[in-house]
DRENPA-3360 file (N, C-alpha, C; in nm, 2 decimals, always signed):
BEGIN
1 = MKYRYLYQ = +1.41/-0.72/-0.30/+1.37/-0.61/-0.21/+1.42/-0.48/-0.26 ~ +1.35/-0.37/-0.22/+1.38/-0.24/-0.26/+1.42/-0.16/-0.14 ~ +1.54/-0.10/-0.14/+1.59/-0.03/-0.03/+1.61/+0.12/-0.06 ~ +1.58/+0.21/+0.03/+1.61/+0.35/+0.02/+1.74/+0.37/+0.09 ~ +1.83/+0.44/+0.02/+1.96/+0.47/+0.08/+1.98/+0.62/+0.09 ~ +2.05/+0.65/+0.20/+2.08/+0.79/+0.23/+2.23/+0.81/+0.24 ~ +2.29/+0.91/+0.17/+2.43/+0.92/+0.17/+2.47/+1.07/+0.16 ~ +2.59/+1.10/+0.17/+2.64/+1.24/+0.17/+2.75/+1.25/+0.06;
9 = TKENENRD = +2.74/+1.35/-0.02/+2.84/+1.37/-0.13/+2.97/+1.43/-0.08 ~ +3.07/+1.44/-0.16/+3.19/+1.50/-0.12/+3.17/+1.65/-0.08 ~ +3.07/+1.71/-0.14/+3.04/+1.85/-0.11/+2.95/+1.86/+0.02 ~ +2.93/+1.75/+0.09/+2.85/+1.74/+0.21/+2.70/+1.77/+0.19 ~ +2.66/+1.73/+0.07/+2.51/+1.74/+0.04/+2.45/+1.61/+0.07 ~ +2.33/+1.62/+0.14/+2.26/+1.49/+0.17/+2.18/+1.45/+0.05 ~ +2.19/+1.33/+0.01/+2.12/+1.27/-0.11/+2.05/+1.14/-0.07 ~ +1.96/+1.10/-0.14/+1.90/+0.97/-0.12/+1.86/+0.90/-0.26;
17 = GWISAKNR = +1.83/+0.78/-0.25/+1.79/+0.71/-0.38/+1.74/+0.57/-0.34 ~ +1.71/+0.49/-0.44/+1.65/+0.36/-0.43/+1.74/+0.26/-0.50 ~ +1.74/+0.14/-0.44/+1.82/+0.03/-0.51/+1.75/-0.10/-0.48 ~ +1.74/-0.19/-0.58/+1.68/-0.32/-0.56/+1.80/-0.43/-0.54 ~ +1.78/-0.51/-0.44/+1.88/-0.61/-0.41/+1.81/-0.73/-0.34 ~ +1.88/-0.84/-0.33/+1.82/-0.96/-0.26/+1.82/-0.94/-0.11 ~ +1.92/-0.86/-0.06/+1.92/-0.84/+0.08/+2.00/-0.71/+0.11 ~ +2.01/-0.68/+0.24/+2.08/-0.55/+0.28/+2.23/-0.56/+0.24;
25 = AEAYAALR = +2.29/-0.67/+0.26/+2.44/-0.68/+0.24/+2.47/-0.66/+0.09 ~ +2.38/-0.72/+0.00/+2.40/-0.71/-0.14/+2.37/-0.56/-0.19 ~ +2.28/-0.50/-0.12/+2.25/-0.36/-0.15/+2.37/-0.27/-0.12 ~ +2.43/-0.29/+0.00/+2.55/-0.22/+0.03/+2.67/-0.24/-0.07 ~ +2.69/-0.37/-0.10/+2.79/-0.40/-0.20/+2.77/-0.34/-0.33 ~ +2.65/-0.34/-0.38/+2.62/-0.28/-0.51/+2.64/-0.13/-0.51 ~ +2.60/-0.06/-0.40/+2.62/+0.08/-0.39/+2.77/+0.12/-0.38 ~ +2.85/+0.04/-0.31/+2.99/+0.07/-0.30/+3.06/+0.05/-0.43;
33 = KQGIRPYR = +3.01/-0.04/-0.51/+3.07/-0.05/-0.65/+3.04/+0.07/-0.73 ~ +2.93/+0.14/-0.70/+2.90/+0.27/-0.77/+2.97/+0.39/-0.70 ~ +3.05/+0.36/-0.60/+3.12/+0.47/-0.53/+3.03/+0.54/-0.43 ~ +2.92/+0.48/-0.39/+2.83/+0.54/-0.29/+2.85/+0.47/-0.16 ~ +2.87/+0.55/-0.06/+2.88/+0.49/+0.08/+2.77/+0.54/+0.16 ~ +2.66/+0.47/+0.17/+2.54/+0.52/+0.24/+2.56/+0.51/+0.39 ~ +2.51/+0.62/+0.46/+2.52/+0.61/+0.61/+2.39/+0.55/+0.67 ~ +2.30/+0.53/+0.58/+2.18/+0.46/+0.63/+2.11/+0.39/+0.51;
41 = LVGDDPVR = +2.05/+0.27/+0.54/+1.98/+0.19/+0.44/+1.85/+0.16/+0.51 ~ +1.74/+0.19/+0.44/+1.60/+0.17/+0.50/+1.53/+0.06/+0.43 ~ +1.49/-0.04/+0.50/+1.42/-0.15/+0.44/+1.45/-0.28/+0.53 ~ +1.36/-0.37/+0.52/+1.37/-0.49/+0.60/+1.42/-0.61/+0.51 ~ +1.52/-0.68/+0.56/+1.56/-0.80/+0.48/+1.45/-0.91/+0.48 ~ +1.43/-0.97/+0.37/+1.33/-1.07/+0.36/+1.39/-1.21/+0.40 ~ +1.49/-1.20/+0.48/+1.57/-1.33/+0.51/+1.50/-1.41/+0.62 ~ +1.48/-1.53/+0.59/+1.42/-1.63/+0.69/+1.54/-1.70/+0.75;
49 = WQPWAMSA = +1.52/-1.73/+0.87/+1.63/-1.80/+0.95/+1.66/-1.93/+0.89 ~ +1.79/-1.95/+0.85/+1.83/-2.07/+0.79/+1.95/-2.12/+0.88 ~ +1.92/-2.22/+0.97/+2.03/-2.26/+1.06/+2.15/-2.31/+0.99 ~ +2.14/-2.38/+0.88/+2.26/-2.43/+0.81/+2.34/-2.31/+0.75 ~ +2.28/-2.21/+0.70/+2.35/-2.09/+0.65/+2.41/-2.02/+0.76 ~ +2.34/-2.00/+0.87/+2.40/-1.93/+0.98/+2.52/-2.01/+1.04 ~ +2.51/-2.14/+1.05/+2.62/-2.22/+1.10/+2.75/-2.20/+1.01 ~ +2.73/-2.20/+0.88/+2.84/-2.18/+0.79/+2.91/-2.04/+0.81;
57 = LVVALSAA = +2.82/-1.94/+0.83/+2.88/-1.81/+0.85/+2.95/-1.80/+0.98 ~ +2.89/-1.87/+1.09/+2.96/-1.87/+1.22/+3.10/-1.93/+1.20 ~ +3.11/-2.04/+1.13/+3.24/-2.11/+1.11/+3.34/-2.01/+1.04 ~ +3.29/-1.94/+0.93/+3.38/-1.85/+0.86/+3.42/-1.74/+0.95 ~ +3.33/-1.68/+1.02/+3.37/-1.56/+1.10/+3.45/-1.60/+1.22 ~ +3.42/-1.72/+1.28/+3.49/-1.77/+1.39/+3.64/-1.80/+1.35 ~ +3.65/-1.85/+1.23/+3.79/-1.88/+1.19/+3.87/-1.75/+1.17 ~ +3.81/-1.65/+1.12/+3.87/-1.52/+1.11/+3.91/-1.47/+1.25;
65 = LVAALFLD = +3.82/-1.49/+1.35/+3.84/-1.44/+1.48/+3.96/-1.51/+1.54 ~ +3.96/-1.65/+1.53/+4.07/-1.73/+1.58/+4.21/-1.68/+1.52 ~ +4.21/-1.66/+1.39/+4.33/-1.62/+1.32/+4.38/-1.49/+1.38 ~ +4.29/-1.40/+1.40/+4.32/-1.27/+1.46/+4.38/-1.28/+1.60 ~ +4.33/-1.37/+1.67/+4.38/-1.39/+1.81/+4.53/-1.43/+1.81 ~ +4.57/-1.50/+1.71/+4.71/-1.55/+1.70/+4.80/-1.46/+1.62 ~ +4.75/-1.35/+1.57/+4.84/-1.26/+1.49/+4.94/-1.20/+1.59 ~ +5.06/-1.19/+1.54/+5.17/-1.13/+1.61/+5.18/-0.98/+1.57;
73 = VGGGAGRE = +5.13/-0.89/+1.66/+5.13/-0.75/+1.62/+5.27/-0.69/+1.64 ~ +5.36/-0.76/+1.71/+5.50/-0.71/+1.72/+5.51/-0.57/+1.77 ~ +5.62/-0.50/+1.75/+5.63/-0.36/+1.79/+5.69/-0.34/+1.92 ~ +5.67/-0.21/+1.96/+5.74/-0.16/+2.09/+5.66/-0.19/+2.21 ~ +5.72/-0.15/+2.32/+5.67/-0.18/+2.45/+5.54/-0.10/+2.47 ~ +5.45/-0.16/+2.55/+5.32/-0.09/+2.58/+5.21/-0.11/+2.48 ~ +5.24/-0.17/+2.37/+5.13/-0.19/+2.27/+5.04/-0.29/+2.32 ~ +4.91/-0.26/+2.30/+4.80/-0.36/+2.34/+4.75/-0.43/+2.23;
81 = ASVRGQLV = +4.79/-0.56/+2.21/+4.73/-0.64/+2.10/+4.58/-0.66/+2.13 ~ +4.51/-0.65/+2.02/+4.36/-0.66/+2.03/+4.30/-0.72/+1.90 ~ +4.19/-0.77/+1.91/+4.11/-0.81/+1.79/+4.00/-0.72/+1.78 ~ +3.94/-0.72/+1.66/+3.83/-0.63/+1.63/+3.71/-0.66/+1.72 ~ +3.64/-0.56/+1.76/+3.53/-0.57/+1.85/+3.46/-0.44/+1.87 ~ +3.35/-0.44/+1.95/+3.28/-0.31/+1.98/+3.37/-0.23/+2.07 ~ +3.39/-0.11/+2.04/+3.46/-0.02/+2.13/+3.39/+0.01/+2.26 ~ +3.46/+0.00/+2.37/+3.40/+0.02/+2.50/+3.43/+0.16/+2.55;
89 = GDPAEIAS = +3.33/+0.23/+2.59/+3.35/+0.37/+2.64/+3.23/+0.46/+2.62 ~ +3.25/+0.59/+2.62/+3.14/+0.68/+2.60/+3.09/+0.68/+2.46 ~ +2.96/+0.64/+2.45/+2.90/+0.63/+2.31/+2.91/+0.76/+2.23 ~ +2.90/+0.87/+2.30/+2.91/+1.00/+2.23/+3.05/+1.02/+2.17 ~ +3.15/+0.98/+2.25/+3.29/+0.99/+2.20/+3.32/+0.90/+2.09 ~ +3.26/+0.78/+2.10/+3.28/+0.68/+1.99/+3.21/+0.73/+1.86 ~ +3.09/+0.78/+1.87/+3.02/+0.83/+1.76/+3.09/+0.94/+1.69 ~ +3.14/+1.03/+1.77/+3.22/+1.15/+1.72/+3.35/+1.10/+1.65;
97 = GVAGGWAD = +3.41/+1.00/+1.71/+3.54/+0.95/+1.65/+3.51/+0.89/+1.52 ~ +3.40/+0.81/+1.51/+3.37/+0.74/+1.38/+3.33/+0.85/+1.28 ~ +3.25/+0.95/+1.31/+3.21/+1.05/+1.22/+3.33/+1.13/+1.17 ~ +3.43/+1.15/+1.26/+3.54/+1.23/+1.22/+3.66/+1.15/+1.16 ~ +3.64/+1.02/+1.14/+3.74/+0.93/+1.09/+3.86/+0.92/+1.18 ~ +3.84/+0.94/+1.31/+3.94/+0.93/+1.42/+4.07/+1.01/+1.38 ~ +4.04/+1.13/+1.32/+4.15/+1.21/+1.27/+4.23/+1.27/+1.39 ~ +4.17/+1.28/+1.51/+4.24/+1.33/+1.63/+4.32/+1.22/+1.70;
105 = VFSSPLDR = +4.31/+1.09/+1.65/+4.38/+0.98/+1.71/+4.49/+0.94/+1.62 ~ +4.47/+0.93/+1.49/+4.57/+0.88/+1.39/+4.61/+0.99/+1.29 ~ +4.74/+1.00/+1.27/+4.79/+1.09/+1.17/+4.81/+1.02/+1.04 ~ +4.82/+0.89/+1.04/+4.84/+0.81/+0.92/+4.71/+0.79/+0.85 ~ +4.71/+0.82/+0.72/+4.59/+0.79/+0.64/+4.55/+0.64/+0.64 ~ +4.65/+0.55/+0.64/+4.63/+0.41/+0.65/+4.56/+0.37/+0.78 ~ +4.61/+0.42/+0.89/+4.55/+0.39/+1.02/+4.40/+0.44/+1.02 ~ +4.38/+0.56/+0.97/+4.24/+0.61/+0.97/+4.15/+0.53/+0.89;
113 = HLAAYAQP = +4.20/+0.48/+0.78/+4.12/+0.39/+0.69/+4.09/+0.26/+0.76 ~ +4.19/+0.20/+0.83/+4.17/+0.07/+0.90/+4.07/+0.09/+1.02 ~ +4.08/+0.21/+1.08/+4.00/+0.23/+1.20/+3.85/+0.23/+1.17 ~ +3.82/+0.26/+1.04/+3.68/+0.26/+1.00/+3.62/+0.12/+1.00 ~ +3.71/+0.02/+1.00/+3.66/-0.12/+1.00/+3.69/-0.19/+1.14 ~ +3.72/-0.11/+1.24/+3.76/-0.17/+1.37/+3.64/-0.24/+1.44 ~ +3.52/-0.19/+1.42/+3.41/-0.25/+1.49/+3.33/-0.34/+1.39 ~ +3.33/-0.47/+1.42/+3.25/-0.56/+1.33/+3.11/-0.52/+1.31;
121 = GWIALPPE = +3.06/-0.53/+1.19/+2.92/-0.51/+1.16/+2.87/-0.37/+1.14 ~ +2.96/-0.27/+1.17/+2.92/-0.13/+1.15/+2.93/-0.09/+1.01 ~ +2.85/+0.01/+0.97/+2.87/+0.07/+0.83/+3.00/+0.14/+0.83 ~ +3.09/+0.09/+0.75/+3.23/+0.15/+0.75/+3.23/+0.27/+0.66 ~ +3.28/+0.38/+0.71/+3.29/+0.51/+0.64/+3.43/+0.56/+0.64 ~ +3.52/+0.49/+0.57/+3.66/+0.54/+0.57/+3.67/+0.67/+0.50 ~ +3.77/+0.75/+0.54/+3.80/+0.88/+0.47/+3.82/+0.85/+0.32 ~ +3.78/+0.95/+0.24/+3.80/+0.94/+0.10/+3.95/+0.93/+0.07;
129 = APPEAVAD = +3.99/+0.84/-0.01/+4.14/+0.82/-0.04/+4.16/+0.82/-0.19 ~ +4.23/+0.92/-0.25/+4.25/+0.91/-0.39/+4.35/+0.80/-0.43 ~ +4.35/+0.75/-0.55/+4.43/+0.64/-0.59/+4.58/+0.65/-0.55 ~ +4.64/+0.77/-0.55/+4.78/+0.78/-0.51/+4.79/+0.76/-0.36 ~ +4.69/+0.79/-0.28/+4.70/+0.77/-0.14/+4.69/+0.62/-0.11 ~ +4.60/+0.55/-0.18/+4.59/+0.41/-0.16/+4.72/+0.34/-0.20 ~ +4.78/+0.38/-0.30/+4.91/+0.32/-0.35/+5.02/+0.34/-0.24 ~ +5.00/+0.44/-0.15/+5.10/+0.46/-0.05/+5.08/+0.37/+0.07;
137 = FAAELDGP = +4.96/+0.31/+0.08/+4.93/+0.23/+0.20/+5.03/+0.12/+0.23 ~ +5.08/+0.05/+0.13/+5.17/-0.05/+0.15/+5.30/+0.00/+0.22 ~ +5.35/+0.12/+0.17/+5.47/+0.18/+0.22/+5.44/+0.22/+0.37 ~ +5.32/+0.26/+0.40/+5.29/+0.31/+0.53/+5.30/+0.20/+0.64 ~ +5.28/+0.07/+0.59/+5.30/-0.04/+0.68/+5.43/-0.05/+0.75 ~ +5.53/+0.01/+0.68/+5.67/+0.01/+0.73/+5.69/+0.12/+0.83 ~ +5.60/+0.21/+0.83/+5.61/+0.33/+0.92/+5.56/+0.29/+1.06 ~ +5.58/+0.39/+1.15/+5.54/+0.36/+1.29/+5.39/+0.35/+1.31;
145 = TAEPSDSD = +5.35/+0.26/+1.41/+5.21/+0.25/+1.44/+5.19/+0.34/+1.56 ~ +5.07/+0.39/+1.57/+5.03/+0.48/+1.68/+5.03/+0.40/+1.81 ~ +5.11/+0.44/+1.90/+5.12/+0.37/+2.03/+5.03/+0.43/+2.14 ~ +4.97/+0.35/+2.22/+4.90/+0.40/+2.33/+4.98/+0.49/+2.42 ~ +4.93/+0.60/+2.47/+5.00/+0.69/+2.56/+4.92/+0.70/+2.69 ~ +4.99/+0.76/+2.79/+4.93/+0.78/+2.92/+4.81/+0.87/+2.92 ~ +4.80/+0.96/+2.82/+4.69/+1.05/+2.81/+4.57/+0.99/+2.74 ~ +4.58/+0.87/+2.68/+4.47/+0.80/+2.61/+4.37/+0.74/+2.71;
153 = DATVRQLK = +4.25/+0.76/+2.68/+4.15/+0.68/+2.76/+4.14/+0.54/+2.71 ~ +4.05/+0.46/+2.78/+4.04/+0.32/+2.74/+3.99/+0.30/+2.60 ~ +3.91/+0.38/+2.55/+3.85/+0.36/+2.42/+3.96/+0.38/+2.31 ~ +4.04/+0.48/+2.33/+4.15/+0.51/+2.23/+4.26/+0.40/+2.24 ~ +4.29/+0.36/+2.36/+4.39/+0.25/+2.38/+4.34/+0.12/+2.31 ~ +4.21/+0.09/+2.32/+4.15/-0.03/+2.26/+4.16/-0.01/+2.11 ~ +4.12/+0.11/+2.06/+4.12/+0.13/+1.91/+4.26/+0.12/+1.85 ~ +4.36/+0.17/+1.92/+4.50/+0.16/+1.87/+4.54/+0.02/+1.87;
161 = GVVAAMRA = +4.50/-0.06/+1.97/+4.54/-0.20/+1.96/+4.47/-0.28/+1.85 ~ +4.35/-0.24/+1.82/+4.28/-0.31/+1.71/+4.35/-0.27/+1.57 ~ +4.38/-0.14/+1.56/+4.44/-0.10/+1.43/+4.58/-0.16/+1.42 ~ +4.65/-0.18/+1.53/+4.78/-0.25/+1.52/+4.77/-0.39/+1.47 ~ +4.66/-0.46/+1.52/+4.64/-0.60/+1.48/+4.60/-0.60/+1.33 ~ +4.52/-0.50/+1.29/+4.48/-0.50/+1.15/+4.60/-0.47/+1.06 ~ +4.69/-0.39/+1.10/+4.81/-0.37/+1.03/+4.89/-0.51/+1.01 ~ +4.89/-0.58/+1.11/+4.96/-0.72/+1.11/+4.88/-0.81/+1.01;
169 = EMREYLAS = +4.75/-0.80/+1.01/+4.67/-0.88/+0.92/+4.70/-0.84/+0.78 ~ +4.71/-0.71/+0.76/+4.73/-0.66/+0.62/+4.87/-0.70/+0.57 ~ +4.97/-0.70/+0.66/+5.10/-0.74/+0.62/+5.10/-0.89/+0.58 ~ +5.03/-0.97/+0.65/+5.01/-1.11/+0.62/+4.94/-1.13/+0.49 ~ +4.84/-1.05/+0.46/+4.77/-1.06/+0.34/+4.86/-1.03/+0.22 ~ +4.93/-0.92/+0.23/+5.02/-0.88/+0.12/+5.13/-0.98/+0.10 ~ +5.18/-1.04/+0.21/+5.29/-1.14/+0.20/+5.24/-1.26/+0.14 ~ +5.11/-1.29/+0.14/+5.05/-1.41/+0.08/+5.03/-1.39/-0.07;
177 = GGTVRDYL = +5.06/-1.27/-0.12/+5.04/-1.24/-0.26/+4.93/-1.15/-0.30 ~ +4.85/-1.10/-0.19/+4.74/-1.01/-0.22/+4.79/-0.87/-0.25 ~ +4.70/-0.79/-0.30/+4.73/-0.65/-0.32/+4.66/-0.56/-0.22 ~ +4.70/-0.44/-0.22/+4.64/-0.34/-0.13/+4.49/-0.33/-0.16 ~ +4.46/-0.31/-0.29/+4.32/-0.30/-0.32/+4.24/-0.43/-0.29 ~ +4.30/-0.54/-0.31/+4.23/-0.67/-0.27/+4.20/-0.67/-0.12 ~ +4.30/-0.62/-0.04/+4.28/-0.62/+0.10/+4.16/-0.52/+0.14 ~ +4.16/-0.41/+0.08/+4.06/-0.31/+0.11/+3.92/-0.37/+0.07;
185 = AFLESRQD = +3.92/-0.44/-0.04/+3.79/-0.51/-0.08/+3.75/-0.61/+0.02 ~ +3.85/-0.69/+0.07/+3.82/-0.79/+0.17/+3.76/-0.72/+0.30 ~ +3.81/-0.61/+0.34/+3.76/-0.54/+0.46/+3.61/-0.51/+0.43 ~ +3.58/-0.46/+0.31/+3.44/-0.43/+0.28/+3.35/-0.56/+0.29 ~ +3.40/-0.66/+0.23/+3.33/-0.79/+0.22/+3.31/-0.85/+0.36 ~ +3.41/-0.84/+0.44/+3.40/-0.89/+0.58/+3.29/-0.81/+0.66 ~ +3.30/-0.68/+0.64/+3.20/-0.60/+0.71/+3.06/-0.63/+0.67 ~ +3.04/-0.65/+0.54/+2.91/-0.69/+0.49/+2.86/-0.82/+0.54;
193 = DESAYRAQ = +2.95/-0.92/+0.55/+2.92/-1.05/+0.60/+2.87/-1.04/+0.75 ~ +2.95/-0.96/+0.83/+2.91/-0.94/+0.97/+2.78/-0.87/+0.98 ~ +2.76/-0.77/+0.90/+2.63/-0.70/+0.91/+2.51/-0.80/+0.87 ~ +2.53/-0.88/+0.77/+2.43/-0.98/+0.73/+2.41/-1.08/+0.84 ~ +2.51/-1.12/+0.91/+2.50/-1.22/+1.02/+2.41/-1.16/+1.13 ~ +2.44/-1.04/+1.17/+2.36/-0.98/+1.28/+2.21/-0.95/+1.23 ~ +2.20/-0.92/+1.10/+2.06/-0.90/+1.05/+1.98/-1.03/+1.06 ~ +2.05/-1.14/+1.03/+1.98/-1.27/+1.04/+1.95/-1.30/+1.18;
201 = ALDSLRRT = +2.04/-1.27/+1.27/+2.01/-1.29/+1.41/+1.89/-1.22/+1.46 ~ +1.88/-1.09/+1.42/+1.76/-1.01/+1.46/+1.64/-1.07/+1.40 ~ +1.65/-1.11/+1.27/+1.53/-1.17/+1.20/+1.49/-1.30/+1.28 ~ +1.58/-1.38/+1.32/+1.55/-1.50/+1.39/+1.48/-1.47/+1.52 ~ +1.53/-1.37/+1.59/+1.47/-1.34/+1.72/+1.32/-1.29/+1.70 ~ +1.30/-1.21/+1.60/+1.17/-1.16/+1.57/+1.07/-1.27/+1.54 ~ +1.12/-1.38/+1.48/+1.03/-1.49/+1.45/+1.02/-1.59/+1.56 ~ +1.09/-1.57/+1.67/+1.09/-1.67/+1.78/+0.96/-1.64/+1.86;
209 = PDALRDKA = +0.89/-1.75/+1.90/+0.77/-1.73/+1.99/+0.81/-1.66/+2.12 ~ +0.71/-1.58/+2.17/+0.74/-1.50/+2.29/+0.79/-1.58/+2.40 ~ +0.74/-1.70/+2.42/+0.78/-1.78/+2.54/+0.93/-1.82/+2.53 ~ +0.98/-1.83/+2.41/+1.12/-1.87/+2.39/+1.22/-1.76/+2.36 ~ +1.17/-1.64/+2.36/+1.25/-1.52/+2.31/+1.36/-1.49/+2.40 ~ +1.34/-1.49/+2.53/+1.45/-1.46/+2.62/+1.57/-1.55/+2.61 ~ +1.54/-1.68/+2.60/+1.64/-1.78/+2.59/+1.71/-1.77/+2.45 ~ +1.63/-1.74/+2.35/+1.69/-1.72/+2.21/+1.78/-1.60/+2.21;
217 = RINLNMRL = +1.75/-1.49/+2.28/+1.83/-1.38/+2.28/+1.96/-1.41/+2.35 ~ +1.96/-1.48/+2.46/+2.08/-1.51/+2.53/+2.17/-1.60/+2.44 ~ +2.12/-1.69/+2.37/+2.20/-1.78/+2.28/+2.26/-1.70/+2.17 ~ +2.17/-1.61/+2.11/+2.22/-1.53/+1.99/+2.33/-1.43/+2.04 ~ +2.31/-1.37/+2.16/+2.41/-1.28/+2.20/+2.54/-1.35/+2.24 ~ +2.54/-1.47/+2.28/+2.66/-1.55/+2.30/+2.74/-1.56/+2.17 ~ +2.67/-1.58/+2.06/+2.73/-1.59/+1.93/+2.79/-1.46/+1.88 ~ +2.70/-1.36/+1.90/+2.74/-1.22/+1.85/+2.86/-1.17/+1.93;
225 = RALGLQEI = +2.86/-1.20/+2.06/+2.97/-1.15/+2.14/+3.10/-1.22/+2.10 ~ +3.10/-1.35/+2.07/+3.22/-1.42/+2.03/+3.27/-1.37/+1.90 ~ +3.19/-1.31/+1.82/+3.24/-1.26/+1.69/+3.26/-1.11/+1.70 ~ +3.25/-1.05/+1.81/+3.28/-0.91/+1.83/+3.16/-0.82/+1.78 ~ +3.05/-0.87/+1.76/+2.93/-0.79/+1.70/+2.85/-0.74/+1.81 ~ +2.77/-0.63/+1.78/+2.68/-0.57/+1.88/+2.58/-0.68/+1.92 ~ +2.56/-0.68/+2.05/+2.46/-0.77/+2.10/+2.32/-0.71/+2.08 ~ +2.22/-0.80/+2.10/+2.08/-0.76/+2.08/+2.02/-0.71/+2.22;
233 = PE = +1.98/-0.59/+2.23/+1.93/-0.54/+2.36/+1.80/-0.60/+2.39 ~ +1.76/-0.60/+2.52/+1.63/-0.65/+2.56/+1.52/-0.56/+2.52;
% end
């Protein structure tokens, strides 16, 4: 398949281009290896619904979800432990926060980077981080985590809880022998897997006969909801 990608340079210039890949997830992965982070990819996946493949991905993503549920985020009083999921609140506020890298919520470069991956299946656009900043991410784990405050709305409280849980996940990853760069690559890979899963769900629904589509949507949304992914609207 050939996809058209749209992205923005460091000079805030809008650019586009074309890339050939087997599917959308591989196109994103190939572009990221080139240092390009597209904000939009145009093209339809030629993926046919494969129940066995979907089941395998459900198992993998569900295992990650269960692991996250049991992570000990530790820390001070008032912290809201949370797993990654779709942020609940004003869509305009969420869109603005994502576009701005949540700079008004987090002062830590690590937290802003993690926040880009807080919502499963979204196109992650973390702030640009030079090598020296990435090298400091491990040290930042020992620093304070942004705590929910009385002035925070529900969206920000949820986001801070998610980032705290991701910090715990990162600590566990590094303690297991992984590196910071490996963990950041894992975040990209997980995001791509989630995006591919939802794309397959949409493809499945499109191919479902009209008489069965409502029931299929309910079943698919149950799976998507369990994995923290955006549900398919009616």
